[in-house]
C-alpha positions in Angstrom: 94.4 99.5 105.9 92.0 102.4 105.3 89.4 100.9 107.6 92.0 100.2 110.2 93.1 103.8 110.0 89.5 104.8 110.5 89.5 102.8 113.7 87.1 100.1 112.3 87.4 96.4 113.2 87.6 94.2 110.2 87.7 90.6 109.1 89.6 89.0 106.2 87.4 86.3 104.7 89.1 83.5 102.6 87.8 80.6 100.5 89.9 77.8 101.9 88.1 74.6 100.7 85.9 73.6 97.8 83.9 70.4 97.5 82.6 70.2 93.9 82.8 73.2 91.6 83.0 76.9 92.5 82.9 80.3 90.7 86.1 81.4 92.5 89.4 79.7 93.0 90.9 78.7 96.4 92.3 81.7 98.1 89.6 84.2 96.8 89.1 86.8 99.5 86.7 89.5 100.8 87.4 92.2 103.4 84.5 93.2 105.6 84.3 96.1 108.1 82.3 96.1 111.2 79.9 98.6 109.7 79.0 96.2 106.9 81.1 97.6 104.1 82.9 94.9 102.1 85.3 94.6 99.2 85.8 91.5 97.0 83.6 88.5 96.4 83.6 84.8 96.9 80.7 83.6 94.8 78.6 84.6 91.9 76.5 86.9 94.2 74.5 84.2 96.0 76.7 84.2 99.2 78.1 87.7 99.8 75.4 89.1 102.0 75.5 86.0 104.2 79.2 86.3 104.4 79.0 90.0 105.5 76.6 89.1 108.3 78.8 86.2 109.4 81.9 88.4 109.4 80.2 91.1 111.5 79.3 88.4 114.0 82.9 87.1 114.0 84.1 90.7 114.6 81.8 91.1 117.5 82.9 87.8 119.0 86.6 88.5 118.5 87.2 84.9 117.6 88.1 83.5 114.2 85.8 81.0 112.6 85.7 78.3 109.9 82.3 78.0 108.3 80.9 75.6 105.7 78.3 76.9 103.2 76.3 74.8 100.7 76.7 71.0 100.7 77.0 69.8 104.3 76.4 73.2 105.9 74.5 73.8 109.1 72.9 76.7 107.2 70.3 74.8 105.4 68.5 78.0 104.3 71.5 79.2 102.3 71.6 77.4 99.0 74.4 77.4 96.4 73.0 76.9 92.8 76.2 74.9 91.9 75.4 72.3 94.7 79.0 72.6 96.0 80.3 72.9 99.5 82.6 75.9 100.3 84.8 76.2 103.4 85.3 79.9 104.3 87.6 81.2 107.0 86.9 84.4 108.9 90.0 86.1 110.4 89.2 89.0 112.7 92.6 89.0 114.4 94.8 90.1 111.5 96.4 93.2 113.1 98.1 96.3 111.8 101.6 94.8 111.7 100.9 91.9 109.2 98.6 94.2 107.2 101.4 96.8 107.0 103.9 94.1 105.9 101.5 92.9 103.2 101.1 96.5 102.0 104.8 97.0 101.8 105.4 93.8 99.9 102.6 94.6 97.5 103.9 98.1 96.8 107.3 96.7 96.2 105.8 94.1 93.9 107.2 91.2 95.9 105.5 87.8 96.1 104.5 86.6 99.6 102.4 84.1 101.5 99.9 84.6 104.2 100.0 81.4 106.3 96.8 81.0 108.4 96.2 78.3 111.0 92.6 77.3 110.6 92.4 75.8 114.1 93.2 79.2 115.7 96.3 81.4 116.1 97.7 84.3 114.3 98.4 84.4 110.6 102.0 85.0 109.4 103.3 86.8 106.4 106.3 85.1 104.7 108.2 86.6 101.8 108.8 84.4 98.8 112.3 84.4 97.3 112.6 85.6 93.7 113.3 82.1 92.4 110.3 80.6 94.3 107.7 79.7 91.6 104.8 79.1 94.0 101.7 80.7 92.4 98.8 78.7 93.8 97.2 79.0 97.2 96.6 75.7 99.0 95.6 74.0 102.2 98.1 71.8 103.9 96.5 70.1 106.9 95.1 72.8 109.2 97.2 75.6 107.6 96.1 77.6 104.6 98.7 79.3 102.5 97.4 82.2 100.5 99.9 83.2 97.8 100.0 86.8 96.7 101.9 87.7 93.5 102.3 91.2 92.0 99.2 92.4 90.1 99.3 92.3 86.3 100.7 95.5 84.9 100.3 96.6 81.3 102.8 98.9 79.5 101.3 100.3 76.3 103.5 101.9 73.6 102.6 103.6 70.4 99.7 105.5 69.0 96.3 105.3 67.3 92.7 104.3 68.1 93.6 100.7 69.0 95.9 101.8 71.7 93.3 104.1 73.2 90.7 101.4 73.1 93.0 98.8 74.7 93.9 101.3 77.5 90.2 101.9 78.2 89.4 98.2 78.2 92.4 97.3 80.5 91.3 100.1 82.9 87.8 98.7 83.0 89.0 95.2 84.1 91.3 96.8 86.8 94.7 96.4 85.3 97.5 98.8 86.3 98.4 100.7 83.1 101.4 102.7 82.0 101.1 104.5 78.6 103.9 106.0 76.4 102.9 107.9 73.3 104.3 110.9 71.5 101.2 111.3 69.2 99.1 114.3 69.9 95.8 112.8 68.8 96.4 109.7 70.9 97.4 111.8 73.9 94.2 113.8 73.5 92.0 110.7 73.4 93.8 109.2 76.4 93.3 112.4 78.4 89.6 112.6 77.5 89.2 109.1 78.8 90.6 110.2 82.2 93.9 108.3 81.7 97.4 109.7 81.8 100.3 109.0 79.4 103.9 109.9 79.2 104.5 112.0 76.1 108.3 111.3 75.8 109.4 110.0 72.4 111.7 107.4 73.9 110.9 104.8 76.5 112.9 105.5 79.6 115.3 103.1 81.3 113.2 103.4 84.5 110.1 102.2 82.7 112.1 99.2 81.4 113.5 98.5 84.9 109.9 98.4 86.3 109.0 95.4 84.1 108.8 92.1 86.0 107.3 88.6 85.6 103.8 90.0 86.2 104.2 92.7 83.5 102.8 92.7 79.9 103.8 95.0 77.1 101.9 95.8 73.9 103.4 97.8 71.0 101.0 99.6 68.8 103.2 101.3 66.3 102.5 102.1 62.6 106.1 103.2 62.0 107.6 99.7 62.5 111.2 100.9 62.0 111.1 102.3 65.5 110.3 98.9 67.1 113.6 96.8 66.9 115.5 98.9 69.4 112.6 99.0 71.8 111.9 95.2 71.5 115.5 94.4 72.1 115.4 96.2 75.4 112.1 94.6 76.4 113.4 91.1 75.7 116.0 91.7 78.4 113.2 91.6 81.0 111.1 88.6 82.1 107.7 90.1 81.3 105.2 87.4 80.6 103.7 88.8 77.4 105.0 91.0 74.6 102.5 91.7 71.8 103.3 93.7 68.7 100.9 95.1 66.1 101.4 94.2 62.4 100.6 91.5 59.8 102.8 88.5 59.1 104.8 90.3 56.4 105.6 93.1 58.8 106.6 90.6 61.5 109.0 88.8 59.1 110.8 92.1 58.5 110.7 92.8 62.3 112.3 89.4 63.0 115.0 90.0 60.4 115.9 93.4 62.0 116.0 91.9 65.5 118.2 89.0 64.3 120.6 91.5 62.9 120.8 93.0 66.4 121.9 89.6 67.7 118.5 88.5 69.1 118.3 84.7 68.9 115.3 82.6 67.9 114.3 81.5 71.5 113.9 85.2 72.5 112.1 86.1 69.2 109.6 83.3 69.9 108.4 85.3 73.0 106.8 87.9 70.7 103.1 87.6 70.0 102.6 88.7 66.4 100.1 89.1 64.8 98.9 90.2 68.2 95.6 89.1 69.7 93.3 86.1 69.7 90.9 87.4 67.1 92.4 86.5 63.7 92.1 89.2 61.1 90.9 91.9 63.6 90.7 95.3 61.9 88.6 97.5 64.1 89.9 99.1 67.3 87.2 97.1 69.2 88.1 93.7 68.0 91.9 94.4 68.2 91.5 95.6 71.8 89.3 92.7 72.9 91.5 90.1 71.2 94.7 91.5 72.7 93.3 91.7 76.2 91.8 88.2 75.9 95.2 86.7 74.7 97.1 88.6 77.4 94.7 87.5 80.2 94.7 83.9 79.0 98.5 83.9 79.3 98.3 85.5 82.8 95.8 82.8 83.8 98.1 80.0 82.5 100.9 81.4 84.7 98.6 81.7 87.7 99.0 85.5 87.8 95.2 85.9 87.8 92.4 83.6 89.0 
């Protein structure tokens, strides 16, 4: 949208077919402006410059184009180390109206599909109903359906070095982050890292309401008696990951407290505790890496990330 507002012509470039293996999944995309600027990637770095040049040619021609790279390509001088064949569609006719609709849906965290006829014609944006479980982009005949789901969002609650380290790591990989902490030292560390945090002692109802099926939550509390009421509220939402700090003994006490609040076993099984994929992690680095790895693995399993 920024390039459109600048008056630049653009092309949306989509990976619509794979023969063999590929470093990116079907539906991976790049945006290219007529001046050569680009955003996103479709390979491990071996193809992007060629794609930019092709996109600029498509923009000049004003006609969309389907191009094969690698195996079976007419471009014999462009080699893919994996030996695969990639079909890539260049769409230079996506106008302001569908782009605006896509931006509105994304801002509202609504899932939608961009349906693109590969033999020509305009792409269409179609909203997905809340109960529609489609998560995977696919080609059906000469139409490619690129599925967009809300980006993964991480809510962090608590205090301490592990929370700050996890926030920094999540920011580095591009996750949307919301942090709640009433600890002065933690707030200072978060601020020094260029991040913002809410210093309120109690998680607001609005923060709970923002949680959806693309949301993850991690609780990093050392005073575990504050957790049951918060967790009970979190379990009312359909966030895909809820991780809580503490050893197995602490978690047994947590489960007992939650059961006393009427939380059943099925709901309690949603909790990841001890949190993280690195068993016995003690340092802030191993805790943060293990938690983010476990969280992203779950997101991948649900097709929330590629």
